[in-house]
Each structure stands twice: as C-alpha cells, then as structure tokens.
VEXDREN-2710 file (C-alpha; in Angstrom, 1 decimal):
% VEXDREN-2710
k/r/px/py/pz
1/MET/139.4/56.5/40.5
2/LYS/140.4/53.9/43.1
3/LYS/138.1/53.5/46.1
4/LYS/141.0/54.4/48.5
5/THR/141.7/57.7/46.6
6/LYS/138.1/58.5/46.4
7/LYS/137.7/58.1/50.2
8/VAL/140.7/60.3/50.8
9/LEU/139.3/63.1/48.6
10/ILE/135.9/62.8/50.3
11/SER/137.5/63.0/53.7
12/LEU/139.6/66.0/52.7
13/LEU/136.6/67.8/51.2
14/SER/134.6/67.1/54.3
15/THR/137.4/68.5/56.5
16/VAL/137.6/71.7/54.3
17/VAL/133.8/72.2/54.5
18/ALA/133.9/71.7/58.3
19/VAL/136.7/74.2/58.7
20/VAL/134.9/76.8/56.5
21/ILE/131.7/76.3/58.5
22/LEU/133.6/76.6/61.8
23/LEU/135.4/79.8/60.6
24/THR/132.2/81.3/59.3
25/VAL/130.4/80.7/62.7
26/ALA/133.3/81.3/65.2
27/GLY/135.6/83.6/63.2
28/PRO/133.6/86.8/63.6
29/HIS/133.7/86.4/67.4
30/PHE/137.5/86.2/67.3
31/VAL/137.6/89.3/65.1
32/LEU/135.4/91.1/67.7
33/MET/137.6/90.0/70.5
34/GLY/140.6/91.6/68.7
35/ALA/138.6/94.8/68.0
36/ARG/137.4/95.4/71.6
37/GLN/139.2/98.1/73.4
38/PRO/140.5/97.5/77.0
39/GLU/138.3/98.4/79.9
40/VAL/138.7/101.9/81.1
41/GLU/140.6/102.0/84.4
42/ALA/139.0/103.6/87.4
43/GLU/141.5/106.4/87.8
44/TYR/144.1/108.1/85.6
45/ALA/145.0/111.7/84.7
46/TYR/141.8/113.6/84.1
47/SER/139.8/110.4/84.1
48/GLU/136.7/112.2/85.3
49/TYR/136.6/114.3/82.1
50/PHE/136.8/111.5/79.5
51/TYR/133.1/111.5/78.6
52/ASN/131.4/109.3/76.1
53/ASP/128.4/111.3/74.8
54/TYR/127.8/114.7/73.3
55/ASP/125.1/115.8/75.8
56/THR/127.3/115.1/78.8
57/ILE/130.1/117.2/77.2
58/ARG/127.8/120.1/76.7
59/ALA/126.5/119.9/80.2
60/HIS/130.1/119.8/81.5
61/LEU/131.0/122.9/79.6
62/LYS/128.3/124.8/81.3
63/GLU/129.6/123.5/84.7
64/ARG/133.1/124.7/83.7
65/VAL/131.7/128.2/83.0
66/SER/130.0/128.3/86.4
67/GLU/133.3/127.4/88.1
68/LEU/135.1/130.1/86.3
69/GLU/132.4/132.7/87.1
70/GLY/132.6/131.5/90.8
71/LYS/136.3/132.4/90.7
72/GLY/135.5/135.9/89.5
73/VAL/136.4/135.4/85.9
74/LYS/134.4/137.3/83.3
75/VAL/132.9/134.8/80.9
76/GLU/130.7/135.4/77.8
77/VAL/128.8/132.3/76.6
78/SER/126.9/131.7/73.5
79/GLU/125.6/128.8/71.3
80/TYR/125.1/128.5/67.6
81/ALA/122.3/126.2/66.4
82/VAL/123.3/123.7/63.7
83/ASP/120.1/121.7/64.0
84/GLU/117.7/122.8/66.8
85/LYS/115.4/119.8/66.3
86/ASP/118.2/117.4/66.9
87/ASP/119.6/119.6/69.7
88/LEU/122.9/120.2/67.8
89/TYR/124.8/123.3/68.9
90/ILE/128.3/124.8/68.6
91/ASP/129.3/126.1/72.0
92/ASN/131.4/129.3/72.5
93/ILE/133.2/130.5/75.6
94/TYR/134.9/133.8/75.5
95/LEU/137.1/135.1/78.4
96/PRO/138.1/138.7/77.4
97/SER/141.4/140.2/78.6
98/ASN/141.0/142.6/81.6
99/ASP/142.9/145.5/80.1
100/LYS/145.0/145.5/76.9
101/LYS/144.1/143.5/73.8
102/ASP/147.5/142.1/73.1
103/ASN/146.8/138.3/72.6
104/LEU/143.9/136.2/71.7
105/ILE/144.1/132.4/72.2
106/VAL/141.6/130.5/70.1
107/LEU/140.9/126.8/70.7
108/THR/138.6/124.9/68.3
109/THR/137.4/121.3/68.9
110/GLY/135.2/118.8/67.1
111/VAL/135.8/119.9/63.6
112/HIS/135.9/116.2/62.9
113/GLY/133.0/115.3/65.2
114/ILE/134.2/112.2/67.0
115/GLU/137.6/113.9/67.6
116/GLY/135.8/116.4/69.8
117/TYR/135.8/113.9/72.7
118/ILE/139.6/114.2/73.2
119/GLY/139.2/117.9/72.4
120/SER/136.8/118.3/75.3
121/VAL/139.4/116.7/77.7
122/MET/142.1/119.1/76.5
123/LEU/139.8/122.1/77.2
124/ASP/139.7/120.9/80.9
125/VAL/143.5/120.6/80.9
126/PHE/143.7/124.1/79.4
127/PHE/141.4/125.6/82.0
128/GLU/143.0/123.8/85.0
129/GLU/146.7/124.0/84.1
130/ILE/147.2/126.7/81.4
131/TYR/144.7/129.4/81.9
132/PRO/145.8/130.2/85.6
133/THR/149.3/130.9/84.3
134/LEU/148.2/133.5/81.7
135/ASN/148.5/137.2/82.1
136/THR/144.8/137.8/81.7
137/ASP/145.3/141.6/81.7
138/THR/146.7/141.3/78.2
139/THR/145.4/137.9/77.0
140/GLY/141.9/136.8/76.1
141/VAL/140.7/133.3/75.3
142/LEU/138.0/132.1/72.8
143/ILE/136.8/128.5/72.8
144/VAL/134.7/127.2/69.9
145/ALA/133.7/123.7/71.0
146/ASN/131.8/121.0/69.1
147/VAL/132.2/122.6/65.7
148/ASN/130.6/119.5/64.2
149/PRO/128.0/118.5/66.8
150/TYR/126.4/115.9/64.5
151/GLY/129.6/114.0/64.2
152/MET/130.1/114.2/68.0
153/LYS/126.6/113.0/68.8
154/TYR/126.6/110.2/66.3
155/MET/130.3/109.3/66.7
156/ARG/131.3/110.1/63.1
157/ARG/134.2/112.1/61.6
158/TYR/131.7/113.7/59.1
159/ASN/128.8/116.0/59.6
160/GLU/125.1/115.6/58.9
161/ASN/125.7/115.8/55.1
162/ASN/128.7/113.4/55.2
163/VAL/131.0/116.3/54.7
164/ASP/134.5/116.3/56.2
165/LEU/134.6/119.9/57.6
166/ASN/138.4/120.0/57.5
167/ARG/138.1/119.7/53.7
168/ASN/135.3/122.2/53.5
169/PHE/137.1/125.5/54.3
170/ILE/137.4/126.7/50.7
171/ILE/138.2/130.3/50.2
172/ASP/136.4/130.7/46.9
173/TRP/133.9/128.0/45.9
174/GLU/133.0/129.7/42.6
175/ASN/136.5/129.3/41.2
176/PHE/137.3/126.0/43.0
177/ASN/137.7/122.9/40.9
178/LEU/135.5/120.2/42.4
179/SER/137.3/117.6/40.2
180/SER/140.7/118.5/41.6
181/ASN/141.3/115.1/43.1
182/LYS/142.3/113.0/40.1
183/ASP/143.2/109.9/42.1
184/TYR/139.9/109.3/43.9
185/PRO/137.9/108.2/40.8
186/GLU/140.4/105.6/40.0
187/VAL/140.1/103.9/43.4
188/LYS/136.5/104.9/44.2
189/GLU/135.1/101.3/44.1
190/PHE/137.7/100.3/46.7
191/LEU/137.2/103.3/49.0
192/GLN/133.4/103.3/48.9
193/PRO/132.1/99.8/48.2
194/GLU/128.4/99.3/48.0
195/GLY/126.3/96.9/49.9
196/GLU/126.3/96.0/53.6
197/ILE/129.2/94.3/55.3
198/GLY/128.4/90.6/56.0
199/ASN/130.4/88.1/58.0
200/ALA/133.2/89.9/59.8
201/LEU/135.9/87.3/59.2
202/TRP/135.3/86.9/55.4
203/HIS/135.1/90.7/55.2
204/GLU/138.6/90.9/56.6
205/VAL/139.9/88.5/54.1
206/GLY/138.1/90.3/51.3
207/PHE/139.4/93.7/52.3
208/TYR/143.0/92.8/52.3
209/GLY/142.6/90.9/49.0
210/ASN/141.1/93.9/47.4
211/LEU/143.8/96.2/48.9
212/ALA/146.5/94.0/47.4
213/LYS/144.8/94.1/44.0
214/GLU/144.6/97.9/44.2
215/ALA/148.2/98.3/45.2
216/LEU/149.4/96.0/42.5
217/THR/147.3/97.4/39.7
218/LYS/147.2/101.1/40.6
219/GLY/150.0/101.6/43.2
220/ALA/149.7/102.0/47.0
221/ASP/150.5/105.7/46.8
222/LYS/147.4/106.3/44.7
223/VAL/145.1/105.0/47.4
224/SER/146.7/107.2/50.1
225/ASP/146.8/110.3/47.8
226/ALA/143.2/109.8/46.9
227/LEU/142.2/110.0/50.6
228/LEU/144.3/112.7/52.3
229/THR/143.8/115.7/50.1
230/GLY/140.0/115.4/50.1
231/GLN/137.5/114.8/47.3
232/TYR/134.5/116.9/46.1
233/GLU/132.6/114.7/43.6
234/TYR/131.2/111.8/45.6
235/PRO/128.9/112.7/48.5
236/GLN/128.7/109.1/49.8
237/GLY/132.5/108.8/49.7
238/VAL/135.2/109.2/52.4
239/TYR/136.8/112.5/53.0
240/TYR/134.1/114.3/51.0
241/GLY/134.6/118.1/51.1
242/GLY/131.2/119.2/49.9
243/ASN/130.4/121.6/47.2
244/GLY/129.8/124.8/49.3
245/ASP/130.0/126.0/52.8
246/GLU/128.4/123.8/55.4
247/ILE/126.5/125.5/58.3
248/SER/129.4/124.9/60.8
249/THR/131.9/126.1/58.2
250/THR/130.0/129.3/57.6
251/TYR/129.9/130.0/61.3
252/LEU/133.6/129.2/62.0
253/LYS/134.6/131.3/59.0
254/SER/132.7/134.2/60.6
255/VAL/134.5/133.6/63.9
256/PHE/137.9/133.8/62.2
257/ASN/136.8/136.9/60.4
258/ASP/135.7/138.6/63.6
259/CYS/139.1/137.6/65.2
260/LEU/140.9/139.3/62.4
261/ASP/138.7/142.4/62.5
262/GLY/138.8/142.5/66.3
263/GLU/141.0/144.4/68.7
264/TYR/143.6/141.7/69.6
265/ALA/146.9/142.3/67.9
266/ASN/148.2/138.7/68.1
267/ILE/146.1/135.6/67.5
268/ILE/147.2/132.1/68.4
269/HIS/144.8/129.4/67.1
270/ILE/145.0/125.7/68.0
271/ASP/142.7/123.2/66.3
272/ILE/142.5/119.9/68.2
273/HIS/142.3/116.6/66.4
274/SER/143.0/112.9/66.9
275/GLY/143.8/110.0/64.6
276/TYR/147.0/110.7/62.7
277/GLY/150.5/110.1/63.8
278/PRO/152.5/107.8/66.2
279/ARG/150.2/106.2/68.8
280/TYR/151.7/107.7/72.0
281/ASN/152.7/111.1/70.7
282/MET/150.8/114.3/69.9
283/VAL/152.1/116.0/66.7
284/ILE/152.1/119.8/66.1
285/PHE/151.0/119.8/62.4
286/ASN/151.7/123.3/61.0
287/SER/149.9/124.8/58.0
288/VAL/151.6/124.9/54.7
289/PHE/151.2/128.7/55.0
290/ASP/153.3/128.8/58.2
291/THR/156.9/129.8/57.4
292/MET/158.7/128.0/60.2
293/THR/160.6/124.9/59.3
294/GLU/160.4/121.7/61.3
295/ALA/163.7/122.4/63.0
296/GLU/162.7/126.0/63.8
297/THR/159.3/124.9/65.2
298/LYS/160.9/122.3/67.4
299/ALA/163.4/124.8/68.7
300/ALA/160.9/127.6/69.3
301/PHE/158.4/125.4/71.2
302/GLY/160.7/123.0/72.9
303/TYR/158.6/120.1/71.5
304/ASP/160.0/117.2/69.4
305/TYR/157.0/116.0/67.5
306/VAL/156.4/118.5/64.7
307/ILE/155.3/118.3/61.1
308/ALA/156.0/121.5/59.1
309/HIS/156.0/122.3/55.4
310/ASP/159.5/120.9/54.9
311/SER/158.9/117.7/56.8
312/GLU/159.1/114.4/54.9
313/SER/155.8/113.3/56.4
314/PHE/154.0/116.5/55.5
315/TYR/151.0/116.2/53.3
316/ALA/148.9/119.0/51.8
317/THR/145.2/119.1/52.3
318/THR/142.5/121.1/50.6
319/GLY/139.9/123.1/52.6
320/ASP/141.8/122.9/56.0
321/THR/140.8/125.2/58.8
322/THR/144.3/126.5/59.6
323/ASP/145.1/127.1/55.9
324/TYR/141.9/129.0/55.6
325/PHE/142.7/131.2/58.6
326/TYR/146.0/132.2/57.0
327/ARG/144.5/132.8/53.6
328/LEU/141.7/134.9/55.1
329/ALA/144.3/137.0/56.9
330/GLU/146.3/137.5/53.7
331/SER/143.1/138.5/51.8
332/LYS/142.3/141.1/54.4
333/LYS/145.9/142.5/54.3
334/THR/145.8/142.6/58.1
335/ASP/148.8/143.7/60.2
336/LYS/147.8/141.3/63.0
337/GLU/150.2/138.5/63.8
338/LEU/148.7/135.0/63.4
339/TYR/149.8/131.5/64.2
340/SER/147.2/128.8/63.4
341/THR/148.1/125.2/63.8
342/CYS/146.7/121.7/64.5
343/PHE/147.4/119.5/67.5
344/GLU/147.0/115.9/66.3
345/PHE/146.9/113.0/68.8
346/GLY/148.1/109.8/67.2
347/THR/146.0/106.7/67.9
348/ILE/146.5/103.6/65.7
349/GLY/150.0/104.6/64.7
350/ASP/151.9/105.6/61.6
351/SER/153.7/102.4/60.4
352/PHE/152.7/100.9/57.1
353/MET/150.4/98.3/58.6
354/GLU/148.9/100.7/61.0
355/SER/148.1/103.1/58.2
356/ILE/146.3/100.2/56.4
357/LEU/144.3/99.6/59.6
358/SER/143.4/103.3/59.7
359/LEU/142.3/103.1/56.0
360/LYS/140.2/100.0/56.7
361/TYR/138.4/101.4/59.7
362/THR/137.6/104.6/57.7
363/VAL/136.2/102.7/54.7
364/ASP/134.3/100.2/56.9
365/GLU/132.6/102.9/59.0
366/ASN/131.5/104.9/55.9
367/ARG/130.2/101.8/54.2
368/ASN/128.2/100.8/57.3
369/HIS/126.8/104.3/57.5
370/TRP/125.3/104.1/54.0
371/TYR/124.5/100.3/54.1
372/PRO/123.9/99.3/57.7
373/THR/124.6/95.7/58.4
374/ASP/122.1/93.4/60.0
375/ASN/124.9/91.4/61.6
376/LYS/125.3/92.6/65.2
377/VAL/128.8/91.2/65.6
378/THR/130.0/92.9/62.5
379/GLU/128.3/96.2/63.6
380/GLU/130.2/96.0/66.9
381/VAL/133.5/95.3/65.2
382/VAL/133.1/98.4/62.9
383/ASN/132.1/100.6/65.8
384/GLU/134.9/99.4/68.1
385/ASN/137.5/99.9/65.5
386/TYR/136.3/103.4/64.6
387/LYS/136.4/104.5/68.3
388/GLU/139.9/103.1/68.6
389/LEU/140.9/105.3/65.6
390/PHE/139.8/108.5/67.3
391/TYR/139.2/107.9/71.1
392/PRO/141.1/105.0/72.6
393/THR/140.3/103.8/76.1
394/GLU/143.8/102.6/76.9
395/THR/145.1/104.4/80.1
396/GLN/148.6/104.9/78.8
397/TRP/147.3/106.6/75.7
398/ARG/144.9/108.9/77.6
399/GLU/147.5/109.9/80.2
400/LYS/150.1/110.7/77.4
401/THR/147.6/112.9/75.6
402/VAL/147.2/115.0/78.7
403/ALA/151.0/115.3/79.2
404/ASP/151.7/116.1/75.6
405/PHE/149.0/118.7/75.3
406/LYS/150.3/120.5/78.4
407/ILE/153.9/120.6/77.2
408/ALA/153.1/121.6/73.6
409/THR/150.6/124.3/74.6
410/GLU/153.0/125.8/77.1
411/GLY/155.8/125.8/74.5
412/VAL/153.6/127.4/71.8
413/LEU/152.3/130.1/74.2
414/LYS/155.8/130.8/75.6
415/ALA/157.0/131.5/72.1
416/LYS/154.0/133.2/70.6
417/LEU/152.4/135.3/73.3
418/LYS/153.4/139.0/73.4
END
C-alpha cells in the first residue's frame, strides 16, 4: 500500500471514530431535546385542573364533592381499596336522581392508569358544563374514577401486575383460550426485548433497524395485530391481559352488575381514554356489540369522529370494558337499555410514522420498567415520550380535548337520554 493511500485511510478512519464518539456523547442529548414536551402555558381552558400526580387528583375529587354538596346536591361518596399500604383507591361519586329512575350516566376513568389524568379533567368539564344542564329529577350520575390507581400513581398504562385492564374484562376465564393471540409469540422478541436500554441515540438506530427486519420477514400487520387484541401468555409483555380478574376488574364488574340490577331503566356508559387516534380529535369508539353504524352514530350524535363496527379503522379487542358491559347485559337478559362506549383522545396521531412512534414508546416504557436503565438521559427520554403518548402538555391539544369532550358528550346525551 502506498504511503499516500495509507495516510488517507488512516485519516478517514480517524474521522469516522471521531464522529462515532461525538454522536455517542452528544447524540442522546439531541434525542432528549426532541422528546421534551413544550412548557405548559400559564392559562388555557381548564388549565387549573390539569394535574400531574395521583394524590392531587384524589384530593381535588373530594373538593369537587364538597362544592356539589354546598350547592345542595345529594352526593354519595365511597372508595374501594386496591392496595391500602400503597394508598391506592378507586373513587366513586354517585349523584342519585331526585325522583324517577329513568337514566343513569356512568363515567369511568383511569382504566389505563396514566390515561386517568385527562379523564380527571373531563370530570371537571362534566360537572361544570354538562351536569347543570341535566334533568336531575330523572337522571342520576355515577363516577368511577381512578380504576387503575397504580397506573395513575406510577404513570403506567398497566396495573400493579403489569396487566392491561382493558384486556382483562373476560366474561368466562374457565373457557377462555389464553393462547388466542397467535401473532404475539412470533414477534415477542421485538415487542419485549430483554436488558436495559443504553445510549439513547444508538437505541433509536437499533429500534428502527429491528422494526424494518420484523416488517420484512414477518409483515408489518403482524406486529400491529399482535399488539391491539391483547395477549395472555407473557406477563412481562406489552398489552398483557392477565389470566384471571384483577382486583380493579372484579370491582368494576360488580359496579356494572349493580347498574344492570338497579332501578334505572336506561344506562349510558362512557369510558374515557387517551392515546389512539388523530392528534387533535377525540374519537367516539363504539363497542363491536353496538349495532349503530359509523354513519348512524355520526348522525345521531352530531359528531364527526366516530369508529363503529363497520369502520375501516375499527379493530376488535379482547377483554374490553365496554364489550363486557354489553355481554353482561345480554347474559342477564335484562330489558334495560344500554349504550356503552369509549371516548379516545388522540395524542401522537394515526399516520403510519406516528403509529410507529406509539409502538416504540410503548415497547421502550415496558422494557425500562422491567430493566431500569442507569442512563439518566435515556430514562428521561423514555419518560417524556410516554407522557406525550397519553398526556401531552401542548396548549392546543389540551384545549381541543375540552372542546371535543363537551360537544361529544352533549351529542350522546341528547340522543340517548330518555
């Protein structure tokens, strides 16, 4: 090799090494800069109610009850212990109708723990803007808040046993096939990698490389199908539905049963979630057991963002709360009317690339839960991304959630109240 060529190669190699070192040191900080959410503005719609910790939300609920009682509203309050040592409780607020038992509005929040933060805000919107317009002589309200208090307290979608409660509402565990998800085992290594996450930049590169490999060898649809329906074989995996009723599930099942056995003839249930759908739009996501088509739902409620059983974007889940409510009603052969649906506030977005980001944030958070990283920058990146997936700080997003919830709730109640 000529001396000149050798010098060029050495120079090139030195440059590559220098670039790699620079990227290794500085790259994670650029990743963190991209992950950080915008600072919360001082004032916006309901800004005083966007809280950031579970204990504050519980204390605020008690303040809300006191305000209602001060206005002469009859309120019955109770709490259900999920873990007394960790101070984890489900909070119930019941406002009975004053005379006839025609309608019962049931609102549930925090089934996916971290999603209970936006759910808490929507309870304030309900009490301040919806409840005063109701005919309380014929209509009662039941709030079941913080259904997954562990997930709320520790900012996780899952509960204390890593169970996704919205995959845990199985009607008959004895005859349920825990191996029903055939896709998950094929992509398990990608969806629940072992070992802690290291350098944030090289992790980004590695994730997208592995995703491309999975998509090429097994198909992109297999990855998404493995996630959304829920899986019941891998307790450390994502979207794990458990192998029996969780404490919160047992309790909420009993609430649904009491509603169907109670005096109210017409039940309207709204389960509040965040994470799925277009970023600046809340979606009414109907149960597969609801008979209304997408067009019929839009017309009935006067609301444009709807996913029904006939929608192209509809996907079936296993162990969903709204599906369970319908199946329970069917099994009891009740003559009550029931409408049970999900309000889903989109966060990241629903484009192809945004769906990949949602997948990445989900996988990274679960991995970091089981294998906590020692890298503080990486830990902050994971946490910031996960919060963005369920509870964005952007003012425009927060104000739009309030507006959409009000419009959609008014539309549902106008159509469904008797």
